[in-house]
SEBA-697053 format. One record per residue (C-alpha): residue in three letters; x, y, z. Coordinates in steps of 0.05 Angstrom, whole numbers, plus 32768, in hexadecimal, padded with zeros to 4 digits. Example, Ala and Ser with C-alpha at 12.3 -4.5 7.8 and 13.67 -1.06 7.14 Angstrom:
REM SEBA-697053
{residuo: ala, u: 80F6, v: 7FA6, w: 809C}
{residuo: ser, u: 8111, v: 7FEB, w: 808F}
REM end
This chain:
REM SEBA-697053
{residuo: met, u: 8507, v: 871C, w: 8961}
{residuo: ser, u: 84F7, v: 86F0, w: 8923}
{residuo: ser, u: 84FC, v: 870C, w: 88DC}
{residuo: ser, u: 84AE, v: 8702, w: 88D6}
{residuo: gln, u: 84A2, v: 872D, w: 8914}
{residuo: gln, u: 84CF, v: 8762, w: 88F8}
{residuo: lys, u: 84AA, v: 8762, w: 88B5}
{residuo: arg, u: 8468, v: 8771, w: 88DB}
{residuo: his, u: 8455, v: 87B7, w: 88DF}
{residuo: ile, u: 8416, v: 87E0, w: 88E8}
{residuo: asp, u: 8415, v: 882C, w: 88E2}
{residuo: leu, u: 83F8, v: 884D, w: 891B}
{residuo: tyr, u: 83B6, v: 886A, w: 8919}
{residuo: thr, u: 839C, v: 884A, w: 88DA}
{residuo: lys, u: 8360, v: 881A, w: 88CC}
{residuo: glu, u: 838F, v: 87DD, w: 88D7}
{residuo: phe, u: 83A9, v: 87FC, w: 8916}
{residuo: tyr, u: 8364, v: 8807, w: 8938}
{residuo: thr, u: 834C, v: 87C0, w: 891B}
{residuo: ala, u: 838A, v: 87A0, w: 893B}
{residuo: cys, u: 837D, v: 87C5, w: 897F}
{residuo: thr, u: 8331, v: 87AF, w: 897E}
{residuo: leu, u: 8340, v: 8769, w: 896D}
{residuo: gly, u: 8376, v: 8767, w: 89A4}
{residuo: gly, u: 8344, v: 877F, w: 89D6}
{residuo: val, u: 8315, v: 8746, w: 89C2}
{residuo: val, u: 834F, v: 8713, w: 89C8}
{residuo: ala, u: 8365, v: 8734, w: 8A0D}
{residuo: cys, u: 831E, v: 873B, w: 8A32}
{residuo: gly, u: 82F4, v: 8702, w: 8A17}
{residuo: pro, u: 831F, v: 86C8, w: 8A2C}
{residuo: thr, u: 8339, v: 86E6, w: 8A6C}
{residuo: his, u: 82F6, v: 86F9, w: 8A89}
{residuo: ser, u: 82DA, v: 86B3, w: 8A77}
{residuo: ser, u: 8314, v: 8690, w: 8A9A}
{residuo: val, u: 8305, v: 86AE, w: 8ADE}
{residuo: thr, u: 82B9, v: 869C, w: 8AD7}
{residuo: pro, u: 82B8, v: 8671, w: 8B15}
{residuo: leu, u: 82D5, v: 86AC, w: 8B43}
{residuo: asp, u: 82A2, v: 86DA, w: 8B1E}
{residuo: leu, u: 826A, v: 86A9, w: 8B32}
{residuo: val, u: 827C, v: 86A8, w: 8B7B}
{residuo: lys, u: 8284, v: 86F2, w: 8B7C}
{residuo: cys, u: 8242, v: 8701, w: 8B60}
{residuo: arg, u: 821C, v: 86D0, w: 8B8C}
{residuo: leu, u: 823D, v: 86EF, w: 8BC6}
{residuo: gln, u: 822C, v: 8735, w: 8BB4}
{residuo: val, u: 81E1, v: 8720, w: 8BAE}
{residuo: ser, u: 81E5, v: 86F3, w: 8BEB}
{residuo: pro, u: 821E, v: 8704, w: 8C18}
{residuo: gly, u: 8214, v: 86C8, w: 8C46}
{residuo: leu, u: 8210, v: 8692, w: 8C10}
{residuo: tyr, u: 825A, v: 8680, w: 8C17}
{residuo: lys, u: 828D, v: 8686, w: 8C4A}
{residuo: ser, u: 82C7, v: 8692, w: 8C1A}
{residuo: asn, u: 82D6, v: 8693, w: 8BD1}
{residuo: ile, u: 82F5, v: 864C, w: 8BD4}
{residuo: gln, u: 82BD, v: 862F, w: 8BFB}
{residuo: gly, u: 828B, v: 864E, w: 8BC9}
{residuo: met, u: 82AE, v: 862D, w: 8B90}
{residuo: arg, u: 82AF, v: 85EA, w: 8BB7}
{residuo: asp, u: 8267, v: 85EF, w: 8BC9}
{residuo: ile, u: 8253, v: 85FB, w: 8B81}
{residuo: leu, u: 827F, v: 85C3, w: 8B66}
{residuo: ser, u: 8262, v: 8592, w: 8B9A}
{residuo: lys, u: 8216, v: 85A8, w: 8B96}
{residuo: glu, u: 8213, v: 85BB, w: 8B49}
{residuo: gly, u: 824C, v: 859A, w: 8B29}
{residuo: phe, u: 8289, v: 85B2, w: 8B05}
{residuo: ala, u: 8267, v: 85D2, w: 8AC8}
{residuo: lys, u: 8241, v: 85FF, w: 8AF4}
{residuo: leu, u: 8280, v: 8623, w: 8B0B}
{residuo: phe, u: 827E, v: 863E, w: 8AC4}
{residuo: thr, u: 8239, v: 865B, w: 8AC9}
{residuo: gly, u: 8232, v: 8699, w: 8A9E}
{residuo: val, u: 8272, v: 8689, w: 8A77}
{residuo: gly, u: 8251, v: 8693, w: 8A32}
{residuo: ala, u: 8233, v: 86DA, w: 8A44}
{residuo: thr, u: 8278, v: 86EC, w: 8A5F}
{residuo: phe, u: 829E, v: 86D7, w: 8A22}
{residuo: ile, u: 8270, v: 86F8, w: 89F2}
{residuo: gly, u: 8263, v: 8736, w: 8A1D}
{residuo: tyr, u: 82AC, v: 8741, w: 8A2E}
{residuo: ser, u: 82C9, v: 8736, w: 89E9}
{residuo: leu, u: 8299, v: 876E, w: 89CE}
{residuo: gln, u: 82AE, v: 879B, w: 8A0B}
{residuo: gly, u: 82F5, v: 878C, w: 89FE}
{residuo: ala, u: 82EF, v: 87A1, w: 89B4}
{residuo: gly, u: 82CF, v: 87E2, w: 89C9}
{residuo: lys, u: 82F9, v: 87F3, w: 8A04}
{residuo: tyr, u: 8340, v: 87E3, w: 89E7}
{residuo: gly, u: 8334, v: 87F8, w: 899D}
{residuo: gly, u: 830B, v: 8835, w: 89BA}
{residuo: tyr, u: 833F, v: 8849, w: 89EA}
{residuo: glu, u: 8374, v: 884D, w: 89B0}
{residuo: tyr, u: 8347, v: 8872, w: 8984}
{residuo: phe, u: 832E, v: 88A4, w: 89B4}
{residuo: lys, u: 8373, v: 88B0, w: 89D6}
{residuo: his, u: 838C, v: 88C6, w: 8990}
{residuo: phe, u: 834A, v: 88EC, w: 8980}
{residuo: tyr, u: 8350, v: 8916, w: 89C0}
{residuo: ser, u: 8399, v: 891F, w: 89B5}
{residuo: gln, u: 838B, v: 893D, w: 8974}
{residuo: thr, u: 834B, v: 8964, w: 8984}
{residuo: leu, u: 835D, v: 897F, w: 89C9}
{residuo: cys, u: 83A8, v: 8986, w: 89C5}
{residuo: gly, u: 83AB, v: 8993, w: 8979}
{residuo: gly, u: 83DF, v: 8959, w: 8972}
{residuo: asp, u: 8413, v: 897F, w: 8997}
{residuo: ala, u: 8443, v: 8951, w: 89BA}
{residuo: thr, u: 8455, v: 897C, w: 89F6}
{residuo: arg, u: 8408, v: 898E, w: 8A05}
{residuo: ile, u: 83F7, v: 8941, w: 89FA}
{residuo: his, u: 842F, v: 892E, w: 8A2D}
{residuo: asn, u: 841B, v: 8964, w: 8A60}
{residuo: asn, u: 83D2, v: 894D, w: 8A5B}
{residuo: arg, u: 83DB, v: 8904, w: 8A53}
{residuo: thr, u: 83B6, v: 88ED, w: 8A92}
{residuo: ser, u: 8376, v: 8916, w: 8A7E}
{residuo: leu, u: 837C, v: 88F7, w: 8A38}
{residuo: tyr, u: 8380, v: 88B3, w: 8A57}
{residuo: leu, u: 8345, v: 88BE, w: 8A82}
{residuo: leu, u: 8318, v: 88DE, w: 8A49}
{residuo: ala, u: 8329, v: 88AC, w: 8A14}
{residuo: ser, u: 8320, v: 886D, w: 8A45}
{residuo: ala, u: 82DC, v: 888C, w: 8A60}
{residuo: thr, u: 82C2, v: 8897, w: 8A19}
{residuo: ala, u: 82D6, v: 8853, w: 8A00}
{residuo: glu, u: 82B7, v: 882F, w: 8A3D}
{residuo: phe, u: 8276, v: 8854, w: 8A37}
{residuo: ile, u: 826F, v: 8834, w: 89F0}
{residuo: ala, u: 828E, v: 87F0, w: 8A03}
{residuo: asp, u: 825A, v: 87E9, w: 8A3B}
{residuo: ile, u: 821E, v: 87EF, w: 8A09}
{residuo: met, u: 8237, v: 87B1, w: 89EB}
{residuo: leu, u: 8245, v: 878E, w: 8A2B}
{residuo: cys, u: 8207, v: 879D, w: 8A53}
{residuo: pro, u: 81D4, v: 876B, w: 8A35}
{residuo: phe, u: 8203, v: 8732, w: 8A41}
{residuo: glu, u: 8218, v: 874D, w: 8A87}
{residuo: ala, u: 81CF, v: 874B, w: 8A9B}
{residuo: ile, u: 81C8, v: 8702, w: 8A84}
{residuo: lys, u: 8208, v: 86EF, w: 8AA5}
{residuo: val, u: 81F4, v: 870C, w: 8AE8}
{residuo: lys, u: 81AD, v: 86EE, w: 8AE5}
{residuo: gln, u: 81CC, v: 86AA, w: 8AD0}
{residuo: gln, u: 81FB, v: 86A9, w: 8B0D}
{residuo: thr, u: 81CF, v: 86C5, w: 8B41}
{residuo: thr, u: 8192, v: 8697, w: 8B37}
{residuo: ile, u: 819A, v: 8652, w: 8B53}
{residuo: pro, u: 8187, v: 862B, w: 8B2D}
{residuo: ser, u: 819A, v: 865A, w: 8AF1}
{residuo: phe, u: 8162, v: 8675, w: 8ACA}
{residuo: cys, u: 817F, v: 865C, w: 8A89}
{residuo: asn, u: 81AF, v: 862B, w: 8A6E}
{residuo: asn, u: 81D7, v: 8655, w: 8A3D}
{residuo: val, u: 81DE, v: 869E, w: 8A26}
{residuo: trp, u: 81AE, v: 8696, w: 89ED}
{residuo: glu, u: 8178, v: 867A, w: 8A15}
{residuo: gly, u: 8183, v: 86B1, w: 8A4B}
{residuo: leu, u: 817D, v: 86EA, w: 8A14}
{residuo: ser, u: 813E, v: 86C7, w: 89F8}
{residuo: lys, u: 811A, v: 86BD, w: 8A3B}
{residuo: thr, u: 812A, v: 8706, w: 8A54}
{residuo: tyr, u: 8113, v: 8725, w: 8A13}
{residuo: lys, u: 80D1, v: 86FE, w: 8A14}
{residuo: ala, u: 80C3, v: 870D, w: 8A5F}
{residuo: glu, u: 80DE, v: 8754, w: 8A67}
{residuo: gly, u: 80EC, v: 876D, w: 8A1F}
{residuo: leu, u: 8128, v: 8791, w: 8A00}
{residuo: met, u: 8134, v: 87C8, w: 8A34}
{residuo: ser, u: 813B, v: 8794, w: 8A6C}
{residuo: phe, u: 8182, v: 878A, w: 8A4E}
{residuo: tyr, u: 8192, v: 87CB, w: 8A63}
{residuo: lys, u: 8178, v: 87D5, w: 8AA8}
{residuo: gly, u: 81BD, v: 87D1, w: 8AC4}
{residuo: ile, u: 81DA, v: 87FF, w: 8A91}
{residuo: ala, u: 81E2, v: 883C, w: 8AC2}
{residuo: pro, u: 8207, v: 8813, w: 8AFB}
{residuo: leu, u: 8232, v: 87EF, w: 8AC5}
{residuo: trp, u: 824A, v: 8831, w: 8AB0}
{residuo: cys, u: 8252, v: 8846, w: 8AF6}
{residuo: arg, u: 827F, v: 8807, w: 8B01}
{residuo: gln, u: 82A1, v: 8800, w: 8ABD}
{residuo: ile, u: 82B1, v: 8849, w: 8AAB}
{residuo: pro, u: 82D9, v: 885A, w: 8AEC}
{residuo: tyr, u: 82F8, v: 8815, w: 8AE8}
{residuo: thr, u: 830E, v: 881C, w: 8AA2}
{residuo: met, u: 8327, v: 8865, w: 8AB0}
{residuo: cys, u: 834F, v: 884C, w: 8AE9}
{residuo: lys, u: 8365, v: 880E, w: 8AC2}
{residuo: phe, u: 8381, v: 8833, w: 8A87}
{residuo: thr, u: 839A, v: 8873, w: 8AA7}
{residuo: ser, u: 83BC, v: 884D, w: 8AE3}
{residuo: phe, u: 83D8, v: 881C, w: 8AB0}
{residuo: glu, u: 83F8, v: 8854, w: 8A85}
{residuo: arg, u: 8416, v: 8877, w: 8AC1}
{residuo: ile, u: 842E, v: 883A, w: 8AE7}
{residuo: val, u: 844F, v: 881F, w: 8AA7}
{residuo: glu, u: 846F, v: 8864, w: 8A98}
{residuo: tyr, u: 8489, v: 8864, w: 8AE2}
{residuo: ile, u: 84A8, v: 881C, w: 8ADC}
{residuo: tyr, u: 84C9, v: 882F, w: 8A99}
{residuo: ser, u: 84E4, v: 886F, w: 8AB8}
{residuo: lys, u: 8507, v: 8845, w: 8AEE}
{residuo: leu, u: 8527, v: 880F, w: 8AC0}
{residuo: pro, u: 856E, v: 8812, w: 8AAA}
{residuo: lys, u: 8556, v: 880E, w: 8A5D}
{residuo: lys, u: 8529, v: 8839, w: 8A35}
{residuo: lys, u: 84EA, v: 8815, w: 8A20}
{residuo: ser, u: 8505, v: 881D, w: 89D5}
{residuo: glu, u: 8540, v: 87F5, w: 89E9}
{residuo: met, u: 8517, v: 87BA, w: 8A08}
{residuo: asn, u: 8501, v: 877F, w: 89E4}
{residuo: pro, u: 84B7, v: 876E, w: 89DC}
{residuo: leu, u: 84B8, v: 8738, w: 8A16}
{residuo: gln, u: 84D9, v: 876C, w: 8A48}
{residuo: gln, u: 84A2, v: 87A0, w: 8A31}
{residuo: ile, u: 8469, v: 876F, w: 8A39}
{residuo: ser, u: 8484, v: 875B, w: 8A7F}
{residuo: val, u: 847E, v: 87A7, w: 8A90}
{residuo: ser, u: 8437, v: 87A5, w: 8A79}
{residuo: phe, u: 8425, v: 876A, w: 8AA0}
{residuo: val, u: 8440, v: 878A, w: 8AE3}
{residuo: gly, u: 8420, v: 87C8, w: 8AD4}
{residuo: gly, u: 83DB, v: 87AA, w: 8AC4}
{residuo: tyr, u: 83DC, v: 8782, w: 8B05}
{residuo: leu, u: 83E6, v: 87C2, w: 8B2E}
{residuo: ala, u: 83B2, v: 87E7, w: 8B04}
{residuo: gly, u: 8381, v: 87AD, w: 8B0F}
{residuo: ile, u: 8385, v: 87B4, w: 8B5B}
{residuo: leu, u: 8378, v: 87FA, w: 8B59}
{residuo: cys, u: 833A, v: 87F7, w: 8B28}
{residuo: ala, u: 831D, v: 87BF, w: 8B4D}
{residuo: ala, u: 8315, v: 87E5, w: 8B8C}
{residuo: val, u: 82FC, v: 8827, w: 8B68}
{residuo: ser, u: 82C4, v: 87FD, w: 8B44}
{residuo: his, u: 82AE, v: 87CB, w: 8B79}
{residuo: pro, u: 8273, v: 87F0, w: 8B97}
{residuo: ala, u: 8253, v: 87FA, w: 8B52}
{residuo: asp, u: 8268, v: 87B3, w: 8B40}
{residuo: val, u: 823B, v: 8799, w: 8B7C}
{residuo: met, u: 8202, v: 87C6, w: 8B67}
{residuo: val, u: 8204, v: 87AB, w: 8B20}
{residuo: ser, u: 81FC, v: 8766, w: 8B39}
{residuo: lys, u: 81C3, v: 8777, w: 8B6B}
{residuo: ile, u: 819F, v: 87A4, w: 8B38}
{residuo: asn, u: 819F, v: 8772, w: 8B00}
{residuo: asn, u: 8188, v: 873B, w: 8B33}
{residuo: glu, u: 8153, v: 8763, w: 8B5B}
{residuo: arg, u: 8137, v: 879D, w: 8B32}
{residuo: val, u: 80F3, v: 8793, w: 8B19}
{residuo: met, u: 80D7, v: 87B3, w: 8AD7}
{residuo: gly, u: 80B9, v: 87F8, w: 8AE5}
{residuo: gln, u: 80E6, v: 8806, w: 8B20}
{residuo: ser, u: 8116, v: 883F, w: 8B14}
{residuo: met, u: 8163, v: 8836, w: 8B16}
{residuo: met, u: 8164, v: 886C, w: 8B4E}
{residuo: asp, u: 8131, v: 8849, w: 8B7A}
{residuo: ala, u: 814E, v: 8801, w: 8B6E}
{residuo: ser, u: 8192, v: 881D, w: 8B82}
{residuo: arg, u: 8175, v: 8840, w: 8BC2}
{residuo: ala, u: 814E, v: 8802, w: 8BD6}
{residuo: ile, u: 818C, v: 87D7, w: 8BD1}
{residuo: tyr, u: 81BB, v: 8808, w: 8BF4}
{residuo: lys, u: 8188, v: 880C, w: 8C2A}
{residuo: arg, u: 818C, v: 87C8, w: 8C33}
{residuo: ile, u: 81D5, v: 87B7, w: 8C2F}
{residuo: gly, u: 81F2, v: 87FA, w: 8C45}
{residuo: phe, u: 823B, v: 8811, w: 8C38}
{residuo: val, u: 825C, v: 87D2, w: 8C51}
{residuo: gly, u: 8234, v: 87AA, w: 8C24}
{residuo: leu, u: 824F, v: 87D0, w: 8BE6}
{residuo: trp, u: 8292, v: 87AC, w: 8BF4}
{residuo: asn, u: 8278, v: 8767, w: 8BF4}
{residuo: gly, u: 82A9, v: 873A, w: 8BCA}
{residuo: leu, u: 82E1, v: 876D, w: 8BC4}
{residuo: pro, u: 831A, v: 873C, w: 8BD6}
{residuo: val, u: 830A, v: 870B, w: 8B9F}
{residuo: arg, u: 82FD, v: 8746, w: 8B6D}
{residuo: ile, u: 8342, v: 8760, w: 8B7C}
{residuo: val, u: 8361, v: 871B, w: 8B6C}
{residuo: met, u: 8335, v: 8713, w: 8B2F}
{residuo: ile, u: 833A, v: 8758, w: 8B15}
{residuo: gly, u: 8384, v: 875C, w: 8B22}
{residuo: thr, u: 8392, v: 871B, w: 8AFC}
{residuo: leu, u: 8363, v: 8731, w: 8AC4}
{residuo: thr, u: 8381, v: 8772, w: 8ABB}
{residuo: ser, u: 83C9, v: 875A, w: 8AB9}
{residuo: phe, u: 83BA, v: 8722, w: 8A88}
{residuo: gln, u: 838F, v: 874E, w: 8A5D}
{residuo: trp, u: 83CD, v: 877E, w: 8A53}
{residuo: leu, u: 83F8, v: 8743, w: 8A4A}
{residuo: ile, u: 83CC, v: 8727, w: 8A13}
{residuo: tyr, u: 83BD, v: 876B, w: 89F5}
{residuo: asp, u: 8408, v: 877E, w: 89EF}
{residuo: ser, u: 841D, v: 873C, w: 89D6}
{residuo: phe, u: 83EC, v: 8740, w: 89A0}
{residuo: lys, u: 83FF, v: 8785, w: 8991}
{residuo: ala, u: 8448, v: 8774, w: 898B}
{residuo: tyr, u: 8437, v: 8734, w: 8963}
{residuo: val, u: 8412, v: 875E, w: 892C}
{residuo: gly, u: 8445, v: 8793, w: 892A}
{residuo: leu, u: 842F, v: 87C7, w: 895C}
{residuo: pro, u: 8455, v: 87EA, w: 8996}
{residuo: thr, u: 8443, v: 87D2, w: 89DB}
{residuo: ser, u: 8418, v: 87FF, w: 8A0B}
{residuo: gly, u: 8431, v: 8833, w: 8A37}
REM end
């Protein structure tokens, strides 16, 4: 470790600590979600129209040949902005609420915190994601609508926001908030909790203690733990992900969320809720592993301990 890295230090649970974690969430989520926009584009289109492409590769080739290379990144602007905001709320919020619940529910007692750590992870991640999704939802709505209308109903995120607001009003941006919560909250609860416990397990099997490992070794553990956690949370949240895509694309103003969900489920059935799962496992596994890699690299850079 260089002398400059040794000098960097941020005290835990200070304003600087939460600011660094929030910024780390932005850096971890915005670029990673944006980088897999072509996969997300095919996934969303297959969720809405299962017979549109025979495979993910064929879907990307079809888009490339018929619509051009730029169209593979349809929705990238809304993705970057939305998931940067969501990353800020999710990672920064998780660190805040993990400490908050440790103090309020366990009185700061180390033994009680350790014995109840899984419940604290679940509660903190659920609270953080609930708030983060309020920031994400308008941009997720625009992204899904861009990706599932052919040709896309707008050329960029700002045009999409303007068109949707003029045509349907402010509340149209939140018509998918309930299914988004249903998708993202279980996803994040699984993502953070399984990550924490998987990383804990990995460290328990290694010959060195975490404190004896260098930052690169610790970040490698985070990467492996992140990928395994990503596979689990992709499966847990996929049915709700399908419903988010379909509701944002098909629900009409005035139709209740329950009525829209019932109509969609009646048409696609239980099997239809799993359309696009293989590509989402690849996408989410990759995303989650690189998010933890970037997040923990950022934390180590600014003088914070790695996660886990």
